[in-house]
PyMOL Python script that loads the backbone (N, CA, C, O; Angstrom):
from pymol import cmd

cmd.read_pdbstr("""\
ATOM      1  N   MET A   1      34.596 -20.561  36.537  1.00  0.00           N
ATOM      2  CA  MET A   1      33.926 -20.643  35.251  1.00  0.00           C
ATOM      3  C   MET A   1      33.948 -19.266  34.601  1.00  0.00           C
ATOM      4  O   MET A   1      33.542 -18.294  35.239  1.00  0.00           O
ATOM      5  N   GLY A   2      34.401 -19.147  33.372  1.00  0.00           N
ATOM      6  CA  GLY A   2      34.498 -17.868  32.700  1.00  0.00           C
ATOM      7  C   GLY A   2      33.203 -17.477  32.014  1.00  0.00           C
ATOM      8  O   GLY A   2      32.324 -18.314  31.805  1.00  0.00           O
ATOM      9  N   TYR A   3      33.089 -16.217  31.668  1.00  0.00           N
ATOM     10  CA  TYR A   3      31.923 -15.735  30.961  1.00  0.00           C
ATOM     11  C   TYR A   3      32.043 -16.092  29.486  1.00  0.00           C
ATOM     12  O   TYR A   3      33.145 -16.272  28.967  1.00  0.00           O
ATOM     13  N   ALA A   4      30.898 -16.191  28.816  1.00  0.00           N
ATOM     14  CA  ALA A   4      30.890 -16.534  27.394  1.00  0.00           C
ATOM     15  C   ALA A   4      31.612 -15.458  26.594  1.00  0.00           C
ATOM     16  O   ALA A   4      31.496 -14.271  26.897  1.00  0.00           O
ATOM     17  N   LYS A   5      32.342 -15.864  25.591  1.00  0.00           N
ATOM     18  CA  LYS A   5      33.009 -14.924  24.700  1.00  0.00           C
ATOM     19  C   LYS A   5      31.946 -14.200  23.867  1.00  0.00           C
ATOM     20  O   LYS A   5      30.823 -14.686  23.733  1.00  0.00           O
ATOM     21  N   GLN A   6      32.298 -13.052  23.316  1.00  0.00           N
ATOM     22  CA  GLN A   6      31.354 -12.241  22.551  1.00  0.00           C
ATOM     23  C   GLN A   6      30.681 -13.056  21.448  1.00  0.00           C
ATOM     24  O   GLN A   6      29.476 -12.915  21.239  1.00  0.00           O
ATOM     25  N   ASN A   7      31.414 -13.890  20.747  1.00  0.00           N
ATOM     26  CA  ASN A   7      30.834 -14.644  19.647  1.00  0.00           C
ATOM     27  C   ASN A   7      30.059 -15.874  20.131  1.00  0.00           C
ATOM     28  O   ASN A   7      29.458 -16.579  19.319  1.00  0.00           O
ATOM     29  N   ASP A   8      30.064 -16.140  21.435  1.00  0.00           N
ATOM     30  CA  ASP A   8      29.317 -17.261  21.992  1.00  0.00           C
ATOM     31  C   ASP A   8      28.051 -16.797  22.704  1.00  0.00           C
ATOM     32  O   ASP A   8      27.477 -17.543  23.497  1.00  0.00           O
ATOM     33  N   MET A   9      27.612 -15.566  22.427  1.00  0.00           N
ATOM     34  CA  MET A   9      26.432 -15.030  23.095  1.00  0.00           C
ATOM     35  C   MET A   9      25.230 -15.917  22.805  1.00  0.00           C
ATOM     36  O   MET A   9      25.005 -16.339  21.670  1.00  0.00           O
ATOM     37  N   GLN A  10      24.461 -16.192  23.860  1.00  0.00           N
ATOM     38  CA  GLN A  10      23.324 -17.086  23.716  1.00  0.00           C
ATOM     39  C   GLN A  10      21.995 -16.347  23.656  1.00  0.00           C
ATOM     40  O   GLN A  10      20.968 -16.953  23.350  1.00  0.00           O
ATOM     41  N   GLY A  11      21.997 -15.059  23.940  1.00  0.00           N
ATOM     42  CA  GLY A  11      20.763 -14.290  23.889  1.00  0.00           C
ATOM     43  C   GLY A  11      19.912 -14.486  25.122  1.00  0.00           C
ATOM     44  O   GLY A  11      20.389 -14.959  26.153  1.00  0.00           O
ATOM     45  N   GLU A  12      18.652 -14.121  25.009  1.00  0.00           N
ATOM     46  CA  GLU A  12      17.736 -14.250  26.135  1.00  0.00           C
ATOM     47  C   GLU A  12      17.593 -15.721  26.503  1.00  0.00           C
ATOM     48  O   GLU A  12      17.503 -16.584  25.630  1.00  0.00           O
ATOM     49  N   GLY A  13      17.573 -15.994  27.803  1.00  0.00           N
ATOM     50  CA  GLY A  13      17.510 -17.381  28.235  1.00  0.00           C
ATOM     51  C   GLY A  13      18.880 -18.030  28.241  1.00  0.00           C
ATOM     52  O   GLY A  13      18.985 -19.248  28.097  1.00  0.00           O
ATOM     53  N   ASP A  14      19.917 -17.250  28.401  1.00  0.00           N
ATOM     54  CA  ASP A  14      21.307 -17.692  28.395  1.00  0.00           C
ATOM     55  C   ASP A  14      21.524 -18.810  29.423  1.00  0.00           C
ATOM     56  O   ASP A  14      21.390 -18.581  30.625  1.00  0.00           O
ATOM     57  N   ARG A  15      21.852 -19.992  28.961  1.00  0.00           N
ATOM     58  CA  ARG A  15      22.006 -21.162  29.834  1.00  0.00           C
ATOM     59  C   ARG A  15      23.169 -21.039  30.802  1.00  0.00           C
ATOM     60  O   ARG A  15      23.070 -21.468  31.952  1.00  0.00           O
ATOM     61  N   GLU A  16      24.269 -20.456  30.348  1.00  0.00           N
ATOM     62  CA  GLU A  16      25.435 -20.311  31.222  1.00  0.00           C
ATOM     63  C   GLU A  16      25.131 -19.371  32.388  1.00  0.00           C
ATOM     64  O   GLU A  16      25.502 -19.651  33.528  1.00  0.00           O
ATOM     65  N   SER A  17      24.459 -18.261  32.101  1.00  0.00           N
ATOM     66  CA  SER A  17      24.104 -17.324  33.174  1.00  0.00           C
ATOM     67  C   SER A  17      23.114 -17.965  34.134  1.00  0.00           C
ATOM     68  O   SER A  17      23.231 -17.798  35.348  1.00  0.00           O
ATOM     69  N   ALA A  18      22.152 -18.686  33.609  1.00  0.00           N
ATOM     70  CA  ALA A  18      21.173 -19.370  34.456  1.00  0.00           C
ATOM     71  C   ALA A  18      21.859 -20.405  35.345  1.00  0.00           C
ATOM     72  O   ALA A  18      21.503 -20.564  36.512  1.00  0.00           O
ATOM     73  N   LYS A  19      22.829 -21.096  34.793  1.00  0.00           N
ATOM     74  CA  LYS A  19      23.556 -22.106  35.563  1.00  0.00           C
ATOM     75  C   LYS A  19      24.340 -21.451  36.694  1.00  0.00           C
ATOM     76  O   LYS A  19      24.325 -21.941  37.824  1.00  0.00           O
ATOM     77  N   ARG A  20      25.039 -20.325  36.393  1.00  0.00           N
ATOM     78  CA  ARG A  20      25.791 -19.610  37.430  1.00  0.00           C
ATOM     79  C   ARG A  20      24.852 -19.110  38.523  1.00  0.00           C
ATOM     80  O   ARG A  20      25.156 -19.227  39.710  1.00  0.00           O
ATOM     81  N   TYR A  21      23.712 -18.553  38.119  1.00  0.00           N
ATOM     82  CA  TYR A  21      22.741 -18.049  39.097  1.00  0.00           C
ATOM     83  C   TYR A  21      22.236 -19.190  39.981  1.00  0.00           C
ATOM     84  O   TYR A  21      22.205 -19.061  41.204  1.00  0.00           O
ATOM     85  N   ASN A  22      21.849 -20.285  39.376  1.00  0.00           N
ATOM     86  CA  ASN A  22      21.331 -21.424  40.143  1.00  0.00           C
ATOM     87  C   ASN A  22      22.375 -21.978  41.107  1.00  0.00           C
ATOM     88  O   ASN A  22      22.052 -22.318  42.245  1.00  0.00           O
ATOM     89  N   GLU A  23      23.604 -22.069  40.663  1.00  0.00           N
ATOM     90  CA  GLU A  23      24.673 -22.575  41.529  1.00  0.00           C
ATOM     91  C   GLU A  23      24.912 -21.622  42.707  1.00  0.00           C
ATOM     92  O   GLU A  23      25.069 -22.065  43.845  1.00  0.00           O
ATOM     93  N   SER A  24      24.939 -20.324  42.433  1.00  0.00           N
ATOM     94  CA  SER A  24      25.155 -19.338  43.493  1.00  0.00           C
ATOM     95  C   SER A  24      24.006 -19.352  44.494  1.00  0.00           C
ATOM     96  O   SER A  24      24.228 -19.260  45.702  1.00  0.00           O
ATOM     97  N   THR A  25      22.790 -19.467  43.997  1.00  0.00           N
ATOM     98  CA  THR A  25      21.625 -19.511  44.868  1.00  0.00           C
ATOM     99  C   THR A  25      21.656 -20.752  45.745  1.00  0.00           C
ATOM    100  O   THR A  25      21.377 -20.682  46.942  1.00  0.00           O
ATOM    101  N   LYS A  26      21.993 -21.877  45.152  1.00  0.00           N
ATOM    102  CA  LYS A  26      22.065 -23.129  45.907  1.00  0.00           C
ATOM    103  C   LYS A  26      23.131 -23.031  47.005  1.00  0.00           C
ATOM    104  O   LYS A  26      22.900 -23.453  48.138  1.00  0.00           O
ATOM    105  N   GLU A  27      24.301 -22.471  46.665  1.00  0.00           N
ATOM    106  CA  GLU A  27      25.376 -22.305  47.650  1.00  0.00           C
ATOM    107  C   GLU A  27      24.923 -21.417  48.809  1.00  0.00           C
ATOM    108  O   GLU A  27      25.213 -21.707  49.970  1.00  0.00           O
ATOM    109  N   PHE A  28      24.209 -20.332  48.488  1.00  0.00           N
ATOM    110  CA  PHE A  28      23.737 -19.418  49.526  1.00  0.00           C
ATOM    111  C   PHE A  28      22.744 -20.122  50.447  1.00  0.00           C
ATOM    112  O   PHE A  28      22.838 -19.998  51.668  1.00  0.00           O
ATOM    113  N   VAL A  29      21.808 -20.850  49.879  1.00  0.00           N
ATOM    114  CA  VAL A  29      20.813 -21.555  50.689  1.00  0.00           C
ATOM    115  C   VAL A  29      21.488 -22.597  51.572  1.00  0.00           C
ATOM    116  O   VAL A  29      21.157 -22.722  52.751  1.00  0.00           O
ATOM    117  N   GLU A  30      22.423 -23.336  51.013  1.00  0.00           N
ATOM    118  CA  GLU A  30      23.110 -24.381  51.767  1.00  0.00           C
ATOM    119  C   GLU A  30      24.070 -23.815  52.816  1.00  0.00           C
ATOM    120  O   GLU A  30      24.462 -24.523  53.744  1.00  0.00           O
ATOM    121  N   SER A  31      24.447 -22.544  52.674  1.00  0.00           N
ATOM    122  CA  SER A  31      25.379 -21.933  53.622  1.00  0.00           C
ATOM    123  C   SER A  31      24.731 -21.667  54.978  1.00  0.00           C
ATOM    124  O   SER A  31      25.429 -21.442  55.967  1.00  0.00           O
ATOM    125  N   GLY A  32      23.409 -21.692  55.026  1.00  0.00           N
ATOM    126  CA  GLY A  32      22.704 -21.423  56.270  1.00  0.00           C
ATOM    127  C   GLY A  32      22.533 -19.951  56.569  1.00  0.00           C
ATOM    128  O   GLY A  32      22.155 -19.591  57.684  1.00  0.00           O
ATOM    129  N   LYS A  33      22.800 -19.091  55.604  1.00  0.00           N
ATOM    130  CA  LYS A  33      22.725 -17.650  55.819  1.00  0.00           C
ATOM    131  C   LYS A  33      21.349 -17.063  55.504  1.00  0.00           C
ATOM    132  O   LYS A  33      21.129 -15.869  55.705  1.00  0.00           O
ATOM    133  N   VAL A  34      20.427 -17.882  55.017  1.00  0.00           N
ATOM    134  CA  VAL A  34      19.119 -17.383  54.600  1.00  0.00           C
ATOM    135  C   VAL A  34      18.353 -16.792  55.779  1.00  0.00           C
ATOM    136  O   VAL A  34      17.791 -15.702  55.667  1.00  0.00           O
ATOM    137  N   LYS A  35      18.324 -17.498  56.904  1.00  0.00           N
ATOM    138  CA  LYS A  35      17.577 -17.021  58.067  1.00  0.00           C
ATOM    139  C   LYS A  35      18.118 -15.670  58.542  1.00  0.00           C
ATOM    140  O   LYS A  35      17.341 -14.762  58.836  1.00  0.00           O
ATOM    141  N   ASP A  36      19.436 -15.534  58.617  1.00  0.00           N
ATOM    142  CA  ASP A  36      20.041 -14.263  59.040  1.00  0.00           C
ATOM    143  C   ASP A  36      19.684 -13.131  58.085  1.00  0.00           C
ATOM    144  O   ASP A  36      19.352 -12.027  58.516  1.00  0.00           O
ATOM    145  N   ALA A  37      19.753 -13.412  56.785  1.00  0.00           N
ATOM    146  CA  ALA A  37      19.434 -12.384  55.788  1.00  0.00           C
ATOM    147  C   ALA A  37      17.968 -11.974  55.887  1.00  0.00           C
ATOM    148  O   ALA A  37      17.640 -10.793  55.774  1.00  0.00           O
ATOM    149  N   ALA A  38      17.091 -12.950  56.098  1.00  0.00           N
ATOM    150  CA  ALA A  38      15.664 -12.656  56.225  1.00  0.00           C
ATOM    151  C   ALA A  38      15.392 -11.833  57.476  1.00  0.00           C
ATOM    152  O   ALA A  38      14.570 -10.917  57.451  1.00  0.00           O
ATOM    153  N   GLU A  39      16.069 -12.151  58.562  1.00  0.00           N
ATOM    154  CA  GLU A  39      15.889 -11.389  59.799  1.00  0.00           C
ATOM    155  C   GLU A  39      16.375  -9.954  59.629  1.00  0.00           C
ATOM    156  O   GLU A  39      15.727  -9.022  60.105  1.00  0.00           O
ATOM    157  N   ARG A  40      17.517  -9.768  58.951  1.00  0.00           N
ATOM    158  CA  ARG A  40      18.028  -8.414  58.711  1.00  0.00           C
ATOM    159  C   ARG A  40      17.055  -7.628  57.837  1.00  0.00           C
ATOM    160  O   ARG A  40      16.823  -6.442  58.072  1.00  0.00           O
ATOM    161  N   ALA A  41      16.491  -8.285  56.839  1.00  0.00           N
ATOM    162  CA  ALA A  41      15.537  -7.617  55.958  1.00  0.00           C
ATOM    163  C   ALA A  41      14.279  -7.242  56.730  1.00  0.00           C
ATOM    164  O   ALA A  41      13.679  -6.200  56.468  1.00  0.00           O
ATOM    165  N   GLY A  42      13.877  -8.079  57.677  1.00  0.00           N
ATOM    166  CA  GLY A  42      12.694  -7.808  58.481  1.00  0.00           C
ATOM    167  C   GLY A  42      12.887  -6.664  59.454  1.00  0.00           C
ATOM    168  O   GLY A  42      11.909  -6.079  59.921  1.00  0.00           O
ATOM    169  N   GLU A  43      14.129  -6.335  59.767  1.00  0.00           N
ATOM    170  CA  GLU A  43      14.435  -5.237  60.687  1.00  0.00           C
ATOM    171  C   GLU A  43      14.260  -3.872  60.035  1.00  0.00           C
ATOM    172  O   GLU A  43      14.246  -2.853  60.725  1.00  0.00           O
ATOM    173  N   GLN A  44      14.129  -3.843  58.721  1.00  0.00           N
ATOM    174  CA  GLN A  44      14.008  -2.590  57.996  1.00  0.00           C
ATOM    175  C   GLN A  44      12.615  -1.999  58.229  1.00  0.00           C
ATOM    176  O   GLN A  44      11.615  -2.710  58.139  1.00  0.00           O
ATOM    177  N   SER A  45      12.553  -0.712  58.527  1.00  0.00           N
ATOM    178  CA  SER A  45      11.265  -0.054  58.739  1.00  0.00           C
ATOM    179  C   SER A  45      10.566   0.158  57.402  1.00  0.00           C
ATOM    180  O   SER A  45      11.186   0.079  56.341  1.00  0.00           O
ATOM    181  N   SER A  46       9.286   0.422  57.470  1.00  0.00           N
ATOM    182  CA  SER A  46       8.499   0.668  56.266  1.00  0.00           C
ATOM    183  C   SER A  46       9.042   1.875  55.501  1.00  0.00           C
ATOM    184  O   SER A  46       9.113   1.862  54.272  1.00  0.00           O
ATOM    185  N   ASP A  47       9.425   2.924  56.247  1.00  0.00           N
ATOM    186  CA  ASP A  47       9.978   4.120  55.602  1.00  0.00           C
ATOM    187  C   ASP A  47      11.290   3.815  54.888  1.00  0.00           C
ATOM    188  O   ASP A  47      11.528   4.299  53.782  1.00  0.00           O
ATOM    189  N   GLU A  48      12.141   3.011  55.525  1.00  0.00           N
ATOM    190  CA  GLU A  48      13.416   2.634  54.904  1.00  0.00           C
ATOM    191  C   GLU A  48      13.177   1.823  53.632  1.00  0.00           C
ATOM    192  O   GLU A  48      13.858   2.017  52.625  1.00  0.00           O
ATOM    193  N   ALA A  49      12.216   0.924  53.685  1.00  0.00           N
ATOM    194  CA  ALA A  49      11.905   0.098  52.516  1.00  0.00           C
ATOM    195  C   ALA A  49      11.377   0.953  51.375  1.00  0.00           C
ATOM    196  O   ALA A  49      11.758   0.762  50.220  1.00  0.00           O
ATOM    197  N   THR A  50      10.499   1.897  51.702  1.00  0.00           N
ATOM    198  CA  THR A  50       9.935   2.779  50.677  1.00  0.00           C
ATOM    199  C   THR A  50      11.022   3.641  50.050  1.00  0.00           C
ATOM    200  O   THR A  50      11.054   3.804  48.830  1.00  0.00           O
ATOM    201  N   THR A  51      11.907   4.189  50.863  1.00  0.00           N
ATOM    202  CA  THR A  51      13.010   5.005  50.358  1.00  0.00           C
ATOM    203  C   THR A  51      13.924   4.186  49.455  1.00  0.00           C
ATOM    204  O   THR A  51      14.317   4.643  48.381  1.00  0.00           O
ATOM    205  N   ALA A  52      14.260   2.975  49.893  1.00  0.00           N
ATOM    206  CA  ALA A  52      15.130   2.110  49.089  1.00  0.00           C
ATOM    207  C   ALA A  52      14.462   1.765  47.761  1.00  0.00           C
ATOM    208  O   ALA A  52      15.124   1.733  46.724  1.00  0.00           O
ATOM    209  N   GLU A  53      13.164   1.507  47.788  1.00  0.00           N
ATOM    210  CA  GLU A  53      12.445   1.175  46.553  1.00  0.00           C
ATOM    211  C   GLU A  53      12.458   2.358  45.590  1.00  0.00           C
ATOM    212  O   GLU A  53      12.691   2.183  44.393  1.00  0.00           O
ATOM    213  N   ARG A  54      12.211   3.554  46.104  1.00  0.00           N
ATOM    214  CA  ARG A  54      12.224   4.755  45.244  1.00  0.00           C
ATOM    215  C   ARG A  54      13.601   4.968  44.614  1.00  0.00           C
ATOM    216  O   ARG A  54      13.709   5.278  43.427  1.00  0.00           O
ATOM    217  N   LYS A  55      14.650   4.799  45.421  1.00  0.00           N
ATOM    218  CA  LYS A  55      16.002   4.992  44.893  1.00  0.00           C
ATOM    219  C   LYS A  55      16.312   3.951  43.817  1.00  0.00           C
ATOM    220  O   LYS A  55      16.929   4.270  42.801  1.00  0.00           O
ATOM    221  N   GLY A  56      15.890   2.728  44.038  1.00  0.00           N
ATOM    222  CA  GLY A  56      16.113   1.675  43.045  1.00  0.00           C
ATOM    223  C   GLY A  56      15.375   1.951  41.744  1.00  0.00           C
ATOM    224  O   GLY A  56      15.928   1.779  40.657  1.00  0.00           O
ATOM    225  N   LYS A  57      14.131   2.377  41.861  1.00  0.00           N
ATOM    226  CA  LYS A  57      13.340   2.674  40.665  1.00  0.00           C
ATOM    227  C   LYS A  57      13.889   3.883  39.915  1.00  0.00           C
ATOM    228  O   LYS A  57      13.806   3.947  38.689  1.00  0.00           O
ATOM    229  N   ALA A  58      14.449   4.841  40.652  1.00  0.00           N
ATOM    230  CA  ALA A  58      15.013   6.033  40.015  1.00  0.00           C
ATOM    231  C   ALA A  58      16.206   5.675  39.135  1.00  0.00           C
ATOM    232  O   ALA A  58      16.511   6.384  38.176  1.00  0.00           O
ATOM    233  N   ARG A  59      16.876   4.583  39.461  1.00  0.00           N
ATOM    234  CA  ARG A  59      18.043   4.153  38.685  1.00  0.00           C
ATOM    235  C   ARG A  59      17.667   3.296  37.487  1.00  0.00           C
ATOM    236  O   ARG A  59      18.517   3.010  36.644  1.00  0.00           O
ATOM    237  N   ALA A  60      16.408   2.883  37.397  1.00  0.00           N
ATOM    238  CA  ALA A  60      15.979   2.003  36.311  1.00  0.00           C
ATOM    239  C   ALA A  60      16.190   2.690  34.960  1.00  0.00           C
ATOM    240  O   ALA A  60      16.011   3.902  34.836  1.00  0.00           O
ATOM    241  N   LYS A  61      16.564   1.922  33.975  1.00  0.00           N
ATOM    242  CA  LYS A  61      16.817   2.485  32.649  1.00  0.00           C
ATOM    243  C   LYS A  61      15.515   2.845  31.938  1.00  0.00           C
ATOM    244  O   LYS A  61      15.479   3.774  31.132  1.00  0.00           O
ATOM    245  N   GLU A  62      14.469   2.120  32.234  1.00  0.00           N
ATOM    246  CA  GLU A  62      13.177   2.438  31.638  1.00  0.00           C
ATOM    247  C   GLU A  62      12.083   2.009  32.605  1.00  0.00           C
ATOM    248  O   GLU A  62      12.303   1.176  33.483  1.00  0.00           O
ATOM    249  N   PHE A  63      10.918   2.584  32.431  1.00  0.00           N
ATOM    250  CA  PHE A  63       9.796   2.258  33.279  1.00  0.00           C
ATOM    251  C   PHE A  63       8.830   1.337  32.548  1.00  0.00           C
ATOM    252  O   PHE A  63       8.727   1.378  31.322  1.00  0.00           O
ATOM    253  N   ASP A  64       8.138   0.522  33.294  1.00  0.00           N
ATOM    254  CA  ASP A  64       7.124  -0.371  32.739  1.00  0.00           C
ATOM    255  C   ASP A  64       5.867   0.451  32.464  1.00  0.00           C
ATOM    256  O   ASP A  64       5.301   1.023  33.395  1.00  0.00           O
ATOM    257  N   PRO A  65       5.420   0.525  31.222  1.00  0.00           N
ATOM    258  CA  PRO A  65       4.248   1.341  30.907  1.00  0.00           C
ATOM    259  C   PRO A  65       2.965   0.801  31.541  1.00  0.00           C
ATOM    260  O   PRO A  65       1.970   1.522  31.620  1.00  0.00           O
ATOM    261  N   GLN A  66       2.973  -0.431  31.986  1.00  0.00           N
ATOM    262  CA  GLN A  66       1.800  -1.028  32.617  1.00  0.00           C
ATOM    263  C   GLN A  66       1.628  -0.569  34.068  1.00  0.00           C
ATOM    264  O   GLN A  66       0.565  -0.757  34.659  1.00  0.00           O
ATOM    265  N   VAL A  67       2.675   0.032  34.639  1.00  0.00           N
ATOM    266  CA  VAL A  67       2.640   0.444  36.038  1.00  0.00           C
ATOM    267  C   VAL A  67       2.150   1.882  36.117  1.00  0.00           C
ATOM    268  O   VAL A  67       2.722   2.780  35.500  1.00  0.00           O
ATOM    269  N   LYS A  68       1.072   2.091  36.893  1.00  0.00           N
ATOM    270  CA  LYS A  68       0.538   3.437  37.073  1.00  0.00           C
ATOM    271  C   LYS A  68       1.385   4.161  38.116  1.00  0.00           C
ATOM    272  O   LYS A  68       1.671   3.615  39.182  1.00  0.00           O
ATOM    273  N   ARG A  69       1.784   5.393  37.802  1.00  0.00           N
ATOM    274  CA  ARG A  69       2.642   6.148  38.701  1.00  0.00           C
ATOM    275  C   ARG A  69       2.006   7.477  39.083  1.00  0.00           C
ATOM    276  O   ARG A  69       1.272   8.080  38.301  1.00  0.00           O
ATOM    277  N   ASP A  70       2.297   7.914  40.285  1.00  0.00           N
ATOM    278  CA  ASP A  70       1.861   9.219  40.766  1.00  0.00           C
ATOM    279  C   ASP A  70       3.084  10.123  40.777  1.00  0.00           C
ATOM    280  O   ASP A  70       3.946  10.007  41.647  1.00  0.00           O
ATOM    281  N   PHE A  71       3.151  11.022  39.804  1.00  0.00           N
ATOM    282  CA  PHE A  71       4.320  11.889  39.684  1.00  0.00           C
ATOM    283  C   PHE A  71       4.148  13.201  40.448  1.00  0.00           C
ATOM    284  O   PHE A  71       4.948  14.123  40.288  1.00  0.00           O
ATOM    285  N   SER A  72       3.112  13.287  41.273  1.00  0.00           N
ATOM    286  CA  SER A  72       2.893  14.513  42.023  1.00  0.00           C
ATOM    287  C   SER A  72       3.892  14.674  43.166  1.00  0.00           C
ATOM    288  O   SER A  72       4.115  15.790  43.634  1.00  0.00           O
ATOM    289  N   GLU A  73       4.503  13.562  43.626  1.00  0.00           N
ATOM    290  CA  GLU A  73       5.499  13.627  44.692  1.00  0.00           C
ATOM    291  C   GLU A  73       6.845  14.027  44.101  1.00  0.00           C
ATOM    292  O   GLU A  73       7.140  13.722  42.946  1.00  0.00           O
ATOM    293  N   GLY A  74       7.652  14.709  44.897  1.00  0.00           N
ATOM    294  CA  GLY A  74       9.003  15.075  44.464  1.00  0.00           C
ATOM    295  C   GLY A  74       9.911  13.860  44.453  1.00  0.00           C
ATOM    296  O   GLY A  74       9.659  12.891  45.169  1.00  0.00           O
ATOM    297  N   GLU A  75      10.948  13.900  43.660  1.00  0.00           N
ATOM    298  CA  GLU A  75      11.908  12.797  43.565  1.00  0.00           C
ATOM    299  C   GLU A  75      12.886  12.852  44.732  1.00  0.00           C
ATOM    300  O   GLU A  75      13.318  13.933  45.132  1.00  0.00           O
ATOM    301  N   ASP A  76      13.230  11.707  45.271  1.00  0.00           N
ATOM    302  CA  ASP A  76      14.320  11.633  46.236  1.00  0.00           C
ATOM    303  C   ASP A  76      15.614  11.690  45.454  1.00  0.00           C
ATOM    304  O   ASP A  76      15.681  11.183  44.334  1.00  0.00           O
ATOM    305  N   SER A  77      16.628  12.290  46.013  1.00  0.00           N
ATOM    306  CA  SER A  77      17.905  12.466  45.309  1.00  0.00           C
ATOM    307  C   SER A  77      18.498  11.236  44.822  1.00  0.00           C
ATOM    308  O   SER A  77      19.569  11.264  44.217  1.00  0.00           O
TER     309      SER A  77
END
""", "prot")
cmd.dss("prot")
cmd.show_as("cartoon", "prot")
cmd.util.cbc("prot")
cmd.orient("prot")
């Protein structure tokens, strides 16, 4: 299935993207890989999870103004 052409943009709530996401999610669940993925995620230590979260947030294009942040800590690279 191809992506929508520029002039076929549907905006927020794009049905084609939602359909692709739902189909991919259904395929993943039916593949039987969910339990393995959950177990691998559970193997992550608290420190690893915190580091991964900080790195992900550092890449965000903008911050949610509703979220209170403590900027006293140094940034991870």
